[in-house]
N, C-alpha and C positions, 0 to 999 in steps of 0.2 A: 110198298105199304108193308107187305109180310117181313121183308127184311129189317125195315125200321121198328117194327113191333118186336121182332126176335131180338134185335140189338138192345132195345129198351129193357126187355124182360131178362135178357143176360146181365146187364148191368145191375139190374135191381136184385136179382138172385147173388152176385157178387157181392154187393153191398151189405146185404142180409146177413150173409155168411162172415163176412168181415167183422160186422158188428158183434156176432156171437162169441167171436173169440177175444174180443176187447174187454178188457177187466173193467169193472164198474168203478167208479170213483168211490172208493170207501177207505176206511181206516186199514193201516197196513198190520197184516197178521204176524205176531212175533212169537217165538218159542222160547222156552226155558226149562231146564231140567234142574231141580234143586230141592232141598229139603225145608220143610215147613218149619218156621220158627214161631209162628204166631197165628191163631184162629180166633176172630172175633164173630160170633154169630150176632145178627141183629136181634133186639128183642121180639119182633114179630116173627122171626124164623124164615124170612123170605129172602134173605141175602146174608152174605158172609163177607168179611174182609181178611184176606188171606196173605201173610208175609211169608215169602219163600227167599233163600239165601240160594243165588245162583252159582250152581257148580264151577262153570267156567270163569266168571269174573268175579265172584265173590261178593257181588253187590246184593241188596236186598231188593226184591220186586214185590210190590204190593198189587194184589188183585182183587177185583170184586167178583164174587162168584153168585149166581142167582137161578141156577139150574137146580131143579127138584130133586135129582138123582144123587148129585153131589152133597146137597145141602142134608139129605137124609142120612149119608154116610159120616158127615160130620157130628149129627146128632147122636147116631147110635155107635159113634166111635170106632168106625171102620177105617176112617182117615183121622189121625191125630197129629200134634206137633213131632217132629222127628221122623215123620215118614218122608220118604223120597217121591216127588212128583214129577210127572211131565205134564206140561202144560202148554196150551196156546192160548193167546190173548190178542185183545186189540186194544189200541189206544184211542180213545175219544174224550175230547175236551180235558186232556191232562190226566185222565183215569185209564187204568187197565182193567178191561172187562173180559173175564174167563169166556172162552169157548170150548175149551176141553181141559179136563181136569183128572188125571188118572194116576194112580200110583205105579212105579216103575216096574215093580216085581209082580204086578197082577192085581186082582181084585183083593 
């Protein structure tokens, strides 16, 4: 009985540890470094749509930014068109949603 219980407990621990390593089914995280070509702040100030020109491919990447810190930087012009940005974003429903948005040269 003790062997059976130990075996079941060991299998449960292995399954639990394996599940912690498995990535959840979520959108793919993508990265881009590029220059801002356009910033469109929403009228309510709670989001912005930013267009970046990717340094590697030269393609335009359009991202929706919703975090308050970055929006404040747009509003007080610490981040403006022409700045080089390092960004991580997720694609959901055909749109790119920013997860990280920083200047490459620092704050």
